[in-house]
One Martini backbone bead per residue (centre of mass of N, CA, C, O) as a GRO file, in nm:
protein
  191
    1MET     BB    1   0.096   0.036   0.025
    2THR     BB    2   0.070   0.352  -0.008
    3THR     BB    3   0.079   0.647   0.143
    4ILE     BB    4  -0.187   0.750   0.026
    5GLU     BB    5  -0.355   0.499   0.096
    6SER     BB    6  -0.300   0.500   0.401
    7LYS     BB    7  -0.421   0.777   0.455
    8ARG     BB    8  -0.702   0.719   0.348
    9ALA     BB    9  -0.771   0.490   0.548
   10LEU     BB   10  -0.723   0.652   0.812
   11ARG     BB   11  -0.917   0.880   0.758
   12ALA     BB   12  -1.175   0.713   0.750
   13ALA     BB   13  -1.151   0.585   1.035
   14MET     BB   14  -1.133   0.863   1.195
   15LEU     BB   15  -1.405   0.981   1.116
   16VAL     BB   16  -1.570   0.758   1.248
   17ARG     BB   17  -1.463   0.785   1.532
   18ARG     BB   18  -1.544   1.087   1.578
   19GLN     BB   19  -1.857   1.050   1.509
   20GLY     BB   20  -1.905   0.861   1.778
   21LEU     BB   21  -1.939   1.101   1.944
   22GLY     BB   22  -2.090   1.256   2.188
   23GLU     BB   23  -2.203   1.549   2.317
   24ALA     BB   24  -2.099   1.516   2.609
   25GLU     BB   25  -1.808   1.435   2.525
   26ARG     BB   26  -1.747   1.700   2.376
   27GLN     BB   27  -1.784   1.899   2.611
   28THR     BB   28  -1.582   1.774   2.803
   29ALA     BB   29  -1.337   1.796   2.611
   30ALA     BB   30  -1.324   2.112   2.592
   31GLU     BB   31  -1.261   2.146   2.897
   32ALA     BB   32  -1.012   1.953   2.916
   33LEU     BB   33  -0.832   2.099   2.717
   34LEU     BB   34  -0.790   2.350   2.892
   35ALA     BB   35  -0.669   2.208   3.136
   36CYS     BB   36  -0.418   2.095   2.985
   37PHE     BB   37  -0.304   2.366   2.903
   38ARG     BB   38  -0.273   2.490   3.190
   39LEU     BB   39  -0.074   2.268   3.294
   40GLU     BB   40   0.159   2.283   3.048
   41ARG     BB   41   0.215   2.516   2.858
   42PRO     BB   42   0.317   2.519   2.527
   43ILE     BB   43   0.307   2.835   2.568
   44GLU     BB   44   0.396   3.158   2.577
   45LEU     BB   45   0.251   3.421   2.753
   46PRO     BB   46   0.193   3.613   2.528
   47ALA     BB   47   0.056   3.561   2.193
   48ILE     BB   48   0.034   3.458   1.862
   49VAL     BB   49  -0.274   3.285   1.782
   50SER     BB   50  -0.380   3.015   1.594
   51GLY     BB   51  -0.673   2.882   1.512
   52PHE     BB   52  -1.008   2.721   1.487
   53TRP     BB   53  -1.302   2.647   1.334
   54PRO     BB   54  -1.510   2.403   1.392
   55ILE     BB   55  -1.535   2.102   1.199
   56LYS     BB   56  -1.628   1.791   1.141
   57ASP     BB   57  -1.616   1.702   1.463
   58GLU     BB   58  -1.437   1.881   1.602
   59ILE     BB   59  -1.288   2.008   1.844
   60ASP     BB   60  -1.366   2.251   2.085
   61ILE     BB   61  -1.164   2.559   2.104
   62ARG     BB   62  -1.316   2.811   2.215
   63PRO     BB   63  -1.240   2.809   2.517
   64LEU     BB   64  -0.938   2.843   2.462
   65MET     BB   65  -0.952   3.109   2.307
   66THR     BB   66  -1.070   3.273   2.532
   67HIS     BB   67  -0.843   3.233   2.729
   68LEU     BB   68  -0.615   3.358   2.548
   69HIS     BB   69  -0.745   3.635   2.535
   70GLY     BB   70  -0.743   3.682   2.849
   71ALA     BB   71  -0.407   3.644   2.839
   72GLY     BB   72  -0.322   3.848   2.579
   73CYS     BB   73  -0.383   3.735   2.314
   74ARG     BB   74  -0.348   3.712   1.974
   75LEU     BB   75  -0.584   3.635   1.735
   76ALA     BB   76  -0.638   3.377   1.484
   77LEU     BB   77  -0.754   3.277   1.157
   78PRO     BB   78  -0.783   3.089   0.892
   79VAL     BB   79  -0.711   3.116   0.532
   80VAL     BB   80  -0.835   2.991   0.236
   81HIS     BB   81  -0.724   3.024  -0.115
   82GLY     BB   82  -0.638   2.734  -0.223
   83ARG     BB   83  -0.513   2.506  -0.391
   84GLY     BB   84  -0.165   2.486  -0.309
   85GLN     BB   85  -0.185   2.679  -0.066
   86ARG     BB   86  -0.135   2.887   0.176
   87LEU     BB   87  -0.200   3.021   0.465
   88SER     BB   88  -0.375   3.268   0.632
   89PHE     BB   89  -0.409   3.536   0.889
   90ARG     BB   90  -0.675   3.659   1.089
   91THR     BB   91  -0.803   3.851   1.298
   92TRP     BB   92  -0.952   3.762   1.628
   93ARG     BB   93  -1.247   3.780   1.838
   94PRO     BB   94  -1.453   3.700   2.056
   95GLY     BB   95  -1.769   3.762   1.876
   96GLU     BB   96  -1.685   3.795   1.606
   97PRO     BB   97  -1.747   3.794   1.291
   98LEU     BB   98  -1.808   3.563   1.028
   99GLU     BB   99  -1.714   3.402   0.727
  100ALA     BB  100  -1.727   3.232   0.451
  101GLY     BB  101  -1.546   2.966   0.334
  102VAL     BB  102  -1.379   2.707   0.244
  103PHE     BB  103  -1.477   2.385   0.317
  104GLY     BB  104  -1.678   2.499   0.559
  105THR     BB  105  -1.552   2.750   0.662
  106LEU     BB  106  -1.453   2.996   0.897
  107GLN     BB  107  -1.385   3.358   0.880
  108PRO     BB  108  -1.259   3.640   0.881
  109GLN     BB  109  -1.282   3.927   0.766
  110ALA     BB  110  -1.126   4.098   0.509
  111SER     BB  111  -1.072   4.362   0.705
  112CYS     BB  112  -0.875   4.204   0.856
  113GLU     BB  113  -0.592   4.155   0.986
  114THR     BB  114  -0.278   4.038   0.892
  115LEU     BB  115  -0.089   3.760   1.035
  116GLU     BB  116   0.170   3.602   1.230
  117PRO     BB  117   0.222   3.330   1.410
  118ASP     BB  118   0.367   3.168   1.692
  119ALA     BB  119   0.107   2.985   1.706
  120LEU     BB  120  -0.051   2.666   1.622
  121LEU     BB  121  -0.373   2.541   1.599
  122VAL     BB  122  -0.412   2.204   1.489
  123PRO     BB  123  -0.593   2.015   1.312
  124LEU     BB  124  -0.707   1.657   1.341
  125LEU     BB  125  -0.729   1.302   1.288
  126ALA     BB  126  -0.420   1.231   1.350
  127CYS     BB  127  -0.165   1.101   1.585
  128ASP     BB  128   0.160   1.045   1.688
  129ALA     BB  129   0.447   1.001   1.897
  130GLU     BB  130   0.622   1.181   1.671
  131GLY     BB  131   0.420   1.415   1.532
  132TRP     BB  132   0.240   1.297   1.323
  133ARG     BB  133  -0.002   1.424   1.090
  134LEU     BB  134  -0.354   1.398   1.012
  135GLY     BB  135  -0.557   1.525   0.773
  136TYR     BB  136  -0.759   1.597   0.487
  137GLY     BB  137  -0.530   1.640   0.230
  138GLY     BB  138  -0.435   1.950   0.137
  139GLY     BB  139  -0.160   2.074   0.286
  140PHE     BB  140  -0.185   2.356   0.430
  141TYR     BB  141  -0.014   2.327   0.692
  142ASP     BB  142   0.244   2.221   0.569
  143ARG     BB  143   0.310   2.467   0.390
  144THR     BB  144   0.291   2.680   0.612
  145LEU     BB  145   0.508   2.568   0.806
  146GLU     BB  146   0.742   2.563   0.613
  147ASP     BB  147   0.742   2.869   0.562
  148LEU     BB  148   0.764   2.976   0.852
  149ARG     BB  149   1.026   2.801   0.936
  150LYS     BB  150   1.218   2.966   0.739
  151ARG     BB  151   1.175   3.254   0.907
  152ARG     BB  152   1.063   3.124   1.193
  153LYS     BB  153   0.949   3.067   1.506
  154VAL     BB  154   0.720   2.795   1.556
  155THR     BB  155   0.423   2.652   1.707
  156ALA     BB  156   0.289   2.323   1.674
  157ILE     BB  157  -0.050   2.232   1.771
  158GLY     BB  158  -0.214   1.953   1.812
  159VAL     BB  159  -0.576   1.912   1.795
  160GLY     BB  160  -0.770   1.673   1.999
  161PHE     BB  161  -0.869   1.379   2.061
  162ASP     BB  162  -0.730   1.119   2.226
  163GLN     BB  163  -0.843   0.897   2.012
  164GLN     BB  164  -0.638   1.024   1.780
  165LEU     BB  165  -0.426   0.847   1.887
  166VAL     BB  166  -0.170   0.668   1.714
  167PRO     BB  167   0.089   0.460   1.629
  168ASP     BB  168   0.066   0.545   1.302
  169VAL     BB  169   0.165   0.793   1.062
  170PRO     BB  170   0.171   0.851   0.751
  171HIS     BB  171   0.467   0.981   0.572
  172GLY     BB  172   0.627   1.250   0.407
  173ALA     BB  173   0.834   1.502   0.285
  174GLU     BB  174   0.581   1.721   0.306
  175ASP     BB  175   0.568   1.675   0.602
  176GLN     BB  176   0.483   1.816   0.922
  177ARG     BB  177   0.573   1.839   1.235
  178LEU     BB  178   0.493   1.849   1.551
  179ASP     BB  179   0.548   1.992   1.881
  180TRP     BB  180   0.249   1.932   1.979
  181LEU     BB  181   0.000   1.778   2.196
  182LEU     BB  182  -0.359   1.837   2.231
  183THR     BB  183  -0.590   1.715   2.464
  184ASP     BB  184  -0.831   1.586   2.694
  185ARG     BB  185  -0.558   1.415   2.839
  186ARG     BB  186  -0.312   1.592   2.693
  187ALA     BB  187   0.030   1.732   2.703
  188CYS     BB  188   0.285   1.700   2.443
  189ALA     BB  189   0.604   1.680   2.355
  190PHE     BB  190   0.824   1.681   2.074
  191VAL     BB  191   1.170   1.555   2.000
   0.00000   0.00000   0.00000
């Protein structure tokens, strides 16, 4: 099986696994995620932090984003420009309106300032103990992290449910490793 085929199979299995979570489990996980962040502090605050608006059964990081805003962080959300391109990031504060983006995403309005984050909260379908992440297959975060890491130090924190941790994520030369994993049960750095 090729890397692409292995990724496709794992992606399908992980989507089913994540869809099986109940609403009460999801709500508890969002609160536990914040508790794990507070305990381990994967980034020094205040910082410029990019989050994401949860889609497709992703863990709800909005309580964490609200906490980061209260801790003096400048927040941003990603903007997808099209296939094969890197993400950009627009400033956002809890409660500010969002507009529809591509692939079902929500993003800050076009009039919002664009900035580069110090840390990125990165959605995932799966992650392994080495820090390899499986996303939806568009490569947006991989391209973005590669570009940012050429120019400055950034911290990539994969965020998901603890059950999204798997023994092995297939990866290739174009994939970027995470620096941290943050779930509803752990926050751990990858070395």
